[in-house]
C-alpha positions as CSV (number, residue, x, y, z in Angstrom):
1,M,-46.0,-18.7,-28.6
2,T,-49.0,-16.6,-27.9
3,S,-49.9,-13.2,-29.3
4,D,-52.0,-10.3,-28.3
5,K,-52.8,-9.8,-32.0
6,G,-55.4,-12.6,-32.0
7,Q,-55.1,-15.4,-34.5
8,K,-51.7,-16.8,-35.5
9,A,-50.5,-17.8,-39.0
10,I,-47.4,-19.7,-39.9
11,V,-46.0,-19.3,-43.4
12,I,-43.8,-22.0,-44.8
13,G,-41.5,-20.6,-47.5
14,A,-40.1,-17.1,-47.9
15,G,-40.6,-17.0,-51.6
16,I,-42.5,-14.0,-53.1
17,G,-45.9,-15.8,-52.5
18,G,-45.1,-16.6,-48.8
19,L,-43.7,-13.2,-48.0
20,T,-46.7,-11.5,-49.6
21,A,-49.1,-13.6,-47.6
22,G,-47.1,-13.1,-44.4
23,A,-46.9,-9.3,-44.8
24,L,-50.6,-9.0,-45.7
25,L,-51.6,-11.1,-42.7
26,A,-49.4,-9.2,-40.4
27,K,-50.8,-5.9,-41.7
28,R,-54.3,-7.2,-41.1
29,G,-53.7,-8.1,-37.5
30,Y,-52.4,-11.6,-37.4
31,Y,-49.3,-12.8,-35.5
32,V,-47.1,-14.2,-38.3
33,R,-44.0,-16.4,-38.3
34,V,-42.4,-17.2,-41.6
35,F,-40.0,-20.2,-41.8
36,D,-37.7,-20.8,-44.7
37,S,-34.8,-23.3,-45.2
38,S,-32.6,-21.0,-47.2
39,I,-30.0,-18.4,-46.1
40,V,-31.7,-15.5,-47.9
41,P,-35.4,-14.9,-48.7
42,G,-36.9,-14.8,-52.2
43,G,-37.0,-18.4,-53.3
44,C,-36.7,-18.7,-57.0
45,A,-36.6,-14.9,-57.2
46,S,-33.6,-14.5,-55.0
47,T,-30.0,-13.7,-56.0
48,F,-26.4,-14.7,-55.3
49,R,-23.1,-12.8,-55.7
50,R,-19.8,-13.9,-57.3
51,R,-16.7,-11.8,-57.9
52,G,-18.7,-8.5,-57.9
53,F,-21.5,-9.9,-60.1
54,T,-25.1,-10.2,-58.8
55,F,-27.0,-13.1,-60.5
56,D,-30.8,-13.5,-60.4
57,V,-31.3,-17.2,-59.4
58,G,-34.3,-18.0,-61.5
59,A,-36.9,-15.3,-62.2
60,T,-35.5,-12.3,-64.1
61,Q,-38.5,-10.2,-65.0
62,V,-41.6,-8.9,-63.1
63,A,-45.2,-8.1,-64.1
64,G,-47.7,-6.1,-62.1
65,L,-45.7,-3.1,-61.1
66,E,-47.8,-0.7,-63.1
67,P,-50.5,1.3,-61.3
68,G,-53.4,-1.1,-60.6
69,G,-51.0,-4.1,-61.1
70,I,-50.9,-6.8,-58.4
71,H,-47.6,-5.8,-57.0
72,H,-48.5,-2.1,-57.0
73,R,-51.8,-2.9,-55.2
74,I,-50.0,-5.0,-52.5
75,F,-47.2,-2.6,-51.9
76,S,-49.8,0.2,-51.6
77,E,-51.7,-1.7,-48.9
78,L,-48.4,-2.5,-47.1
79,G,-47.2,1.1,-47.1
80,V,-44.1,0.1,-49.1
81,E,-42.7,2.0,-52.1
82,V,-42.8,0.2,-55.4
83,P,-39.3,-0.9,-56.4
84,E,-37.5,1.1,-59.1
85,A,-37.8,-0.7,-62.5
86,R,-38.0,0.0,-66.2
87,Y,-40.1,-1.7,-68.8
88,C,-38.6,-4.4,-71.0
89,D,-39.0,-3.3,-74.6
90,P,-39.0,-5.6,-76.4
91,A,-40.2,-8.0,-73.7
92,C,-38.3,-10.7,-75.6
93,A,-36.4,-11.1,-78.9
94,V,-36.9,-14.6,-80.3
95,F,-34.5,-16.2,-82.7
96,L,-35.7,-19.2,-84.6
97,P,-33.2,-21.8,-86.1
98,G,-31.0,-20.3,-88.8
99,E,-32.5,-16.8,-88.6
100,T,-30.4,-13.8,-87.8
101,E,-33.2,-11.3,-87.3
102,P,-35.4,-11.8,-84.2
103,I,-39.1,-11.7,-83.6
104,N,-39.4,-8.7,-81.3
105,V,-42.2,-8.8,-78.8
106,W,-42.8,-5.1,-78.5
107,R,-44.6,-3.4,-75.6
108,D,-46.3,-0.9,-78.0
109,P,-49.4,-2.7,-79.3
110,D,-49.1,-1.1,-82.7
111,K,-45.4,-2.0,-83.1
112,W,-46.2,-5.6,-82.0
113,R,-49.1,-5.8,-84.5
114,V,-46.8,-4.7,-87.4
115,E,-44.2,-7.2,-86.2
116,R,-46.7,-10.0,-86.1
117,Q,-48.0,-9.2,-89.6
118,K,-44.4,-9.3,-91.0
119,Q,-43.4,-12.4,-89.2
120,F,-46.6,-14.4,-89.3
121,P,-48.7,-13.6,-92.4
122,R,-52.4,-14.7,-92.4
123,S,-52.4,-14.9,-88.6
124,D,-54.4,-11.7,-87.8
125,S,-57.6,-13.6,-86.8
126,F,-55.7,-15.7,-84.3
127,W,-54.1,-12.6,-82.6
128,Q,-57.4,-10.8,-82.6
129,L,-59.0,-13.8,-80.9
130,L,-56.2,-13.7,-78.3
131,S,-56.7,-10.0,-77.8
132,T,-60.4,-10.3,-77.3
133,L,-60.0,-13.1,-74.7
134,F,-57.2,-11.2,-72.9
135,Q,-59.2,-8.0,-72.5
136,A,-62.2,-9.9,-71.1
137,S,-60.1,-12.2,-68.9
138,W,-58.0,-9.2,-67.6
139,R,-61.1,-7.3,-66.6
140,F,-62.5,-10.4,-64.9
141,Q,-59.2,-11.1,-63.1
142,S,-58.9,-7.4,-61.9
143,R,-62.2,-8.0,-59.9
144,D,-60.4,-10.6,-57.7
145,P,-62.4,-13.8,-58.5
146,V,-61.5,-16.8,-56.4
147,L,-60.5,-19.7,-58.7
148,P,-61.1,-22.5,-58.4
149,P,-63.9,-22.1,-55.8
150,R,-64.2,-24.6,-53.0
151,N,-67.0,-23.3,-50.8
152,L,-70.0,-20.9,-51.0
153,W,-67.9,-17.8,-50.2
154,D,-65.5,-18.7,-53.0
155,V,-68.4,-19.1,-55.4
156,T,-69.9,-15.8,-54.3
157,E,-66.6,-14.0,-54.9
158,L,-66.3,-15.7,-58.3
159,L,-69.8,-14.7,-59.4
160,K,-69.2,-11.1,-58.2
161,A,-66.4,-10.8,-60.7
162,V,-68.5,-12.0,-63.7
163,R,-69.9,-9.4,-66.1
164,P,-71.6,-9.8,-69.5
165,D,-68.3,-9.4,-71.3
166,T,-66.8,-12.3,-69.3
167,L,-69.2,-14.7,-71.1
168,V,-67.2,-14.2,-74.3
169,T,-64.6,-16.5,-72.8
170,V,-66.9,-19.4,-72.0
171,P,-67.0,-21.1,-75.4
172,F,-63.1,-21.2,-75.3
173,T,-62.7,-22.6,-71.8
174,L,-61.9,-26.1,-73.0
175,M,-59.8,-25.1,-76.0
176,T,-56.0,-25.2,-76.3
177,V,-53.8,-22.8,-78.3
178,G,-53.4,-25.5,-80.9
179,D,-57.2,-25.7,-81.3
180,A,-57.3,-21.9,-81.8
181,L,-54.6,-22.0,-84.4
182,R,-56.6,-24.6,-86.4
183,L,-59.8,-22.7,-85.9
184,C,-58.2,-19.6,-87.3
185,G,-56.7,-21.4,-90.3
186,V,-53.0,-21.2,-89.3
187,G,-52.5,-24.6,-87.8
188,D,-50.0,-25.4,-90.5
189,S,-47.8,-22.3,-89.8
190,R,-44.6,-23.9,-88.5
191,R,-42.9,-20.6,-87.6
192,L,-45.9,-19.4,-85.6
193,K,-46.4,-22.7,-83.8
194,T,-42.7,-22.8,-82.9
195,F,-42.7,-19.2,-81.7
196,L,-45.7,-20.0,-79.5
197,D,-44.2,-23.2,-78.2
198,L,-41.1,-21.2,-77.1
199,Q,-43.0,-18.4,-75.4
200,L,-45.7,-20.6,-73.8
201,K,-43.1,-23.0,-72.3
202,L,-41.8,-20.1,-70.3
203,Y,-45.2,-19.3,-68.8
204,S,-47.3,-22.5,-68.9
205,Q,-44.6,-25.2,-68.9
206,V,-46.1,-26.9,-71.9
207,G,-46.4,-26.0,-75.6
208,A,-49.2,-24.7,-77.8
209,D,-51.0,-28.0,-78.2
210,E,-51.4,-28.5,-74.5
211,T,-51.7,-24.9,-73.1
212,A,-55.2,-23.8,-72.2
213,L,-56.2,-21.0,-74.6
214,L,-57.6,-18.7,-71.9
215,Y,-54.3,-18.9,-69.9
216,A,-52.2,-18.3,-73.0
217,A,-54.2,-15.2,-73.9
218,T,-53.2,-13.6,-70.6
219,A,-49.6,-14.9,-70.7
220,L,-49.0,-13.6,-74.2
221,G,-51.0,-10.4,-73.8
222,I,-49.4,-9.1,-70.6
223,S,-46.3,-7.9,-72.4
224,Q,-48.1,-5.1,-74.1
225,S,-49.1,-1.6,-72.8
226,P,-50.7,-0.6,-70.5
227,Q,-49.3,-3.7,-68.8
228,G,-45.8,-4.8,-69.4
229,L,-42.8,-6.7,-68.1
230,F,-40.2,-5.0,-65.9
231,H,-36.5,-5.2,-65.3
232,L,-35.8,-4.4,-61.6
233,Q,-33.1,-1.9,-60.7
234,G,-30.5,-3.7,-58.4
235,S,-31.7,-7.3,-58.7
236,M,-34.8,-9.5,-58.2
237,Q,-33.8,-9.6,-54.5
238,V,-35.2,-6.0,-54.2
239,L,-38.7,-7.5,-54.4
240,S,-38.3,-9.9,-51.5
241,D,-36.4,-7.2,-49.5
242,K,-39.4,-4.9,-49.8
243,L,-41.7,-7.6,-48.6
244,V,-39.5,-8.6,-45.7
245,A,-39.4,-4.9,-44.6
246,A,-43.2,-4.8,-44.8
247,L,-43.5,-8.1,-42.8
248,E,-41.3,-6.8,-40.0
249,K,-42.9,-3.3,-40.1
250,H,-46.2,-4.9,-39.2
251,G,-44.9,-7.2,-36.5
252,G,-44.2,-10.4,-38.5
253,E,-41.2,-12.6,-37.8
254,L,-38.9,-14.2,-40.4
255,L,-36.8,-17.2,-39.4
256,M,-34.3,-18.3,-42.1
257,Q,-32.6,-21.7,-42.1
258,H,-35.6,-23.3,-40.5
259,V,-37.1,-26.3,-42.3
260,V,-40.7,-27.4,-41.7
261,R,-40.6,-31.2,-41.7
262,E,-44.2,-32.0,-40.9
263,I,-47.7,-30.5,-40.9
264,R,-50.3,-32.1,-38.6
265,P,-53.8,-31.0,-37.6
266,Y,-54.5,-31.5,-33.9
267,A,-56.8,-30.2,-31.1
268,G,-59.7,-28.3,-32.4
269,D,-58.9,-26.2,-35.5
270,K,-55.2,-25.8,-34.6
271,I,-52.4,-27.1,-36.9
272,L,-49.1,-28.3,-35.6
273,V,-45.7,-28.0,-37.5
274,T,-42.5,-29.7,-36.7
275,V,-39.5,-27.4,-37.5
276,L,-35.8,-28.1,-37.8
277,N,-33.5,-25.2,-36.9
278,Q,-30.6,-25.9,-39.3
279,K,-28.3,-23.5,-37.3
280,T,-28.5,-25.5,-34.1
281,G,-29.7,-28.9,-35.4
282,E,-32.6,-28.9,-32.9
283,S,-36.2,-29.6,-33.7
284,F,-39.2,-27.9,-32.1
285,Q,-43.0,-27.7,-32.7
286,D,-45.1,-24.7,-33.2
287,S,-48.9,-24.3,-33.8
288,A,-51.2,-21.8,-35.5
289,D,-54.7,-21.2,-36.5
290,H,-53.6,-21.1,-40.2
291,I,-50.7,-22.6,-42.1
292,V,-49.9,-20.9,-45.4
293,A,-47.6,-23.2,-47.5
294,N,-45.6,-21.4,-50.2
295,V,-44.3,-24.7,-51.6
296,T,-45.0,-26.9,-54.6
297,V,-48.1,-29.1,-54.3
298,Q,-45.8,-32.1,-54.6
299,N,-43.9,-30.9,-51.5
300,L,-47.1,-30.2,-49.6
301,V,-48.5,-33.7,-49.7
302,K,-45.2,-35.1,-48.5
303,M,-45.3,-32.8,-45.5
304,V,-48.8,-33.5,-44.3
305,D,-49.4,-36.2,-41.6
306,L,-53.1,-36.8,-40.8
307,G,-52.4,-39.5,-38.2
308,M,-55.6,-41.4,-37.4
309,D,-57.5,-39.2,-39.9
310,S,-55.5,-40.6,-42.9
311,R,-58.7,-42.1,-44.2
312,S,-60.0,-38.6,-44.9
313,I,-61.6,-39.1,-48.4
314,P,-61.1,-35.5,-49.7
315,Y,-57.4,-35.5,-48.7
316,R,-56.8,-39.0,-50.2
317,L,-58.3,-37.8,-53.5
318,Y,-56.2,-34.6,-53.3
319,R,-53.0,-36.6,-52.8
320,R,-53.9,-39.1,-55.5
321,R,-54.5,-36.2,-58.0
322,V,-51.0,-34.8,-57.1
323,E,-49.4,-38.2,-57.6
324,K,-50.9,-38.5,-61.1
325,L,-49.7,-35.1,-62.3
326,P,-47.4,-35.2,-65.4
327,S,-43.8,-34.9,-64.4
328,P,-42.8,-31.2,-64.3
329,S,-39.6,-29.8,-65.8
330,G,-36.5,-28.7,-64.1
331,A,-34.0,-26.0,-65.3
332,F,-30.4,-26.0,-66.3
333,V,-29.0,-22.5,-65.9
334,V,-25.6,-21.0,-66.8
335,Y,-24.5,-17.8,-65.0
336,L,-21.9,-15.8,-66.8
337,G,-20.0,-12.7,-65.6
338,V,-18.5,-11.1,-68.7
339,R,-16.8,-7.9,-69.9
340,Q,-19.2,-5.4,-71.5
341,D,-17.4,-6.1,-74.8
342,A,-19.1,-9.5,-75.0
343,I,-22.6,-7.8,-75.3
344,P,-23.7,-6.8,-78.8
345,D,-24.9,-3.2,-79.3
346,N,-28.6,-2.6,-78.6
347,C,-28.9,-6.1,-77.0
348,P,-32.5,-6.7,-75.7
349,P,-32.8,-7.5,-72.0
350,H,-34.3,-10.9,-72.7
351,L,-33.8,-13.3,-75.7
352,Q,-34.9,-16.7,-76.7
353,F,-32.9,-19.0,-79.0
354,L,-34.1,-22.2,-80.7
355,Y,-31.2,-24.1,-82.4
356,D,-32.8,-27.0,-84.2
357,W,-36.3,-27.1,-85.7
358,D,-36.7,-30.8,-84.9
359,G,-35.3,-30.7,-81.3
360,P,-37.1,-30.2,-78.0
361,V,-37.9,-26.9,-76.3
362,G,-35.3,-27.5,-73.7
363,E,-32.2,-29.6,-73.1
364,N,-29.9,-26.9,-74.5
365,N,-31.8,-26.9,-77.8
366,S,-33.5,-23.7,-76.6
367,L,-32.2,-21.1,-74.2
368,F,-33.9,-18.2,-72.5
369,V,-31.4,-15.5,-71.9
370,S,-31.4,-12.5,-69.6
371,V,-28.8,-9.7,-69.9
372,S,-27.9,-7.0,-67.5
373,H,-27.6,-3.4,-68.7
374,P,-25.0,-0.8,-67.6
375,G,-25.9,0.8,-64.2
376,D,-28.6,-1.7,-63.2
377,G,-26.6,-2.9,-60.2
378,R,-25.9,-6.5,-61.4
379,A,-22.3,-6.0,-62.6
380,P,-19.2,-3.8,-61.9
381,E,-18.5,-1.0,-64.3
382,G,-17.5,-2.3,-67.7
383,M,-19.0,-5.7,-67.0
384,A,-22.3,-7.5,-67.5
385,T,-24.2,-10.6,-66.5
386,I,-25.7,-13.2,-68.8
387,T,-28.1,-15.8,-67.4
388,A,-29.1,-18.6,-69.8
389,S,-31.6,-21.2,-68.8
390,S,-33.1,-24.3,-70.5
391,F,-35.8,-26.7,-69.4
392,T,-34.5,-30.2,-68.6
393,D,-35.9,-33.5,-67.5
394,V,-35.3,-33.7,-63.7
395,N,-34.7,-37.5,-64.0
396,L,-31.5,-36.9,-66.0
397,W,-29.8,-35.4,-63.0
398,T,-30.4,-38.2,-60.4
399,D,-27.4,-40.4,-61.4
400,G,-24.7,-39.4,-59.0
401,D,-22.0,-41.2,-61.0
402,N,-22.6,-39.2,-64.2
403,Y,-23.8,-35.9,-62.6
404,E,-20.6,-33.9,-62.8
405,D,-19.8,-35.0,-66.4
406,L,-23.3,-34.2,-67.5
407,K,-23.2,-30.8,-65.8
408,E,-19.8,-30.0,-67.5
409,R,-21.1,-31.1,-70.9
410,Y,-24.3,-29.1,-70.6
411,T,-22.3,-26.0,-69.5
412,A,-19.8,-26.2,-72.4
413,E,-22.7,-26.7,-74.9
414,A,-24.6,-23.8,-73.6
415,V,-21.6,-21.5,-73.7
416,R,-20.8,-22.6,-77.2
417,K,-24.3,-21.9,-78.5
418,L,-24.4,-18.5,-76.7
419,G,-21.1,-17.7,-78.5
420,A,-23.0,-17.5,-81.8
421,Y,-24.6,-14.2,-80.5
422,F,-22.4,-13.0,-77.7
423,R,-18.6,-12.4,-78.0
424,L,-17.6,-15.1,-75.6
425,S,-13.9,-15.2,-76.1
426,P,-11.9,-16.6,-73.1
427,E,-10.7,-13.2,-72.2
428,N,-14.3,-11.8,-72.1
429,I,-15.6,-14.5,-69.7
430,V,-14.8,-13.5,-66.1
431,H,-17.0,-15.9,-64.2
432,C,-18.9,-19.0,-65.2
433,E,-21.0,-21.5,-63.1
434,A,-24.1,-23.6,-63.6
435,A,-27.1,-24.8,-61.7
436,T,-29.1,-28.0,-62.3
437,P,-32.4,-29.4,-60.8
438,R,-30.2,-30.8,-58.0
439,T,-29.0,-27.3,-57.2
440,F,-32.5,-25.9,-57.1
441,A,-33.7,-28.8,-54.9
442,Y,-30.8,-28.1,-52.5
443,Y,-31.3,-24.3,-52.2
444,T,-35.0,-23.9,-52.6
445,G,-36.3,-27.2,-51.3
446,R,-38.6,-27.6,-54.3
447,D,-39.4,-31.3,-55.0
448,R,-36.7,-32.7,-57.3
449,G,-35.8,-29.1,-58.2
450,I,-38.9,-28.7,-60.4
451,V,-39.6,-25.2,-61.7
452,G,-42.6,-23.2,-62.9
453,G,-45.4,-24.9,-61.1
454,V,-48.2,-27.1,-62.5
455,G,-48.4,-27.1,-66.3
456,Q,-51.3,-24.9,-67.5
457,R,-53.2,-27.6,-69.3
458,I,-57.0,-27.7,-69.6
459,S,-57.2,-30.0,-66.6
460,T,-55.0,-27.9,-64.3
461,F,-55.6,-24.2,-65.2
462,G,-58.0,-21.7,-63.7
463,P,-61.3,-23.3,-62.7
464,F,-59.8,-26.8,-62.9
465,G,-56.5,-26.1,-61.1
466,F,-55.3,-26.5,-57.5
467,A,-57.0,-24.1,-55.1
468,T,-55.4,-22.1,-52.4
469,R,-58.0,-23.7,-50.1
470,T,-56.8,-27.3,-49.4
471,P,-59.0,-30.2,-48.1
472,I,-57.6,-29.6,-44.6
473,R,-59.2,-26.7,-42.7
474,G,-56.7,-24.0,-41.9
475,L,-54.1,-25.2,-44.4
476,W,-53.6,-23.0,-47.4
477,L,-51.4,-23.4,-50.5
478,V,-49.9,-20.4,-52.3
479,G,-47.4,-20.2,-55.1
480,D,-47.0,-21.4,-58.7
481,S,-49.0,-24.6,-58.1
482,T,-52.2,-22.5,-57.7
483,H,-54.1,-20.1,-59.9
484,P,-53.0,-18.1,-61.8
485,G,-49.6,-20.0,-62.1
486,E,-46.0,-19.0,-62.1
487,G,-44.2,-15.6,-62.0
488,T,-44.0,-13.1,-59.2
489,A,-47.3,-11.5,-60.2
490,G,-49.1,-14.9,-60.3
491,V,-47.8,-16.1,-56.9
492,S,-48.6,-12.7,-55.3
493,Y,-52.2,-13.0,-56.6
494,S,-52.5,-16.5,-55.0
495,A,-51.2,-15.1,-51.7
496,L,-53.8,-12.3,-51.8
497,T,-56.6,-14.8,-52.5
498,A,-55.5,-17.0,-49.5
499,V,-55.4,-13.9,-47.2
500,R,-58.9,-12.9,-48.3
501,Q,-60.2,-16.4,-47.6
502,I,-58.5,-16.5,-44.2
503,E,-60.0,-13.1,-43.3
504,N,-63.4,-14.3,-44.3
505,M,-63.1,-17.3,-41.9
506,R,-62.3,-14.8,-39.1
């Protein structure tokens, strides 16, 4: 298909990153087609409905809606209103084993400082270090650096974002959170280390001993004012609906239930994709000047076919690096539709529970829980939704013979543990279902149902991570495998970076 708009871009995946890239490219004059295998857009930030309840599939909170935040900036450029939302305060209430009072992560910096001093004595120097690094990193990030850089233009954009105060972060580039705890004399604080393990697993996919310190400073600092985490009115689907509206407003095209099977460079700088229309069962080919892949990096290398150019050294090294990545986690999620009586008074919107000090952060020993509130559009009047997720090893769910038994056992165990906080009597539970890595693989197409992107270890974060610019000219990667990682704000930033790089090429 030709276009009078000039260059053409194909976007693979209608998650938040793909829709953001597609809408921005359409706004900037490209002809855009977005292909996605699902029935509804949004990817891991989409929703589904059961018996009057609306459940957020994966993501349940949003950053970057505040003035100057990444979503606010992008919606402003697209001419779309920022979705209605309210701040999460506390951003999370964390319950450690055997404790009945939570650690509340308050949005107000002063309240959060008082909370920290009460919960973690002697840790002031550690939190002050995080604050210093966060402030410098946030100012740096707000100037739109390209990380990691892959050509001269990328390097120039990176250097333009550097200021004297950025240099305070340099000595800490190769440090983990565990290193910082020991440096500040609190490496022996079990409660602090456990709290950080729980929080960081949500953002970086790994615990304190592996998470890059500079990444953690931003992930842990973004909950406080003037930033903050938001609970969307309606559901997470509102975010993708806004982006779809912007895409179509600017002339882009969205084709759901279309699976891209193969990506192959051909004549000149064009790239060819082979697409399966799931509604008709027919395959066809389409080509473009640019392909923006909103997929995991593991999915990407399985889709690329270089044909006779398979000896390309940069791509071979790229693929080898992907194959050597540590195995990512999957998620086990329980979705409950309940009567409002099941929800304790003054229940925070997000909670974390750890049940055994010596157990893993995951496999039902820890649960991250999101709770709807009256009038937020997720439940009928007098009802509420509870979504509880736990990290899990994707390899546990590959045995077809034991799959249903394992799913039933995990569900029963999660509901039992939630019953220690929520009033989950049989009459209060209206609906219950569960999702496993196999479910996520089926509905989102993510390799093995993995979630959360590439772990933010030293070797894979920021300047050492996977770039939006791949070794194949005209092929771009956006989403949680690239800088700055997971979350709707992170994948939107990666989309903006790729769009800026594409614009520079034109």
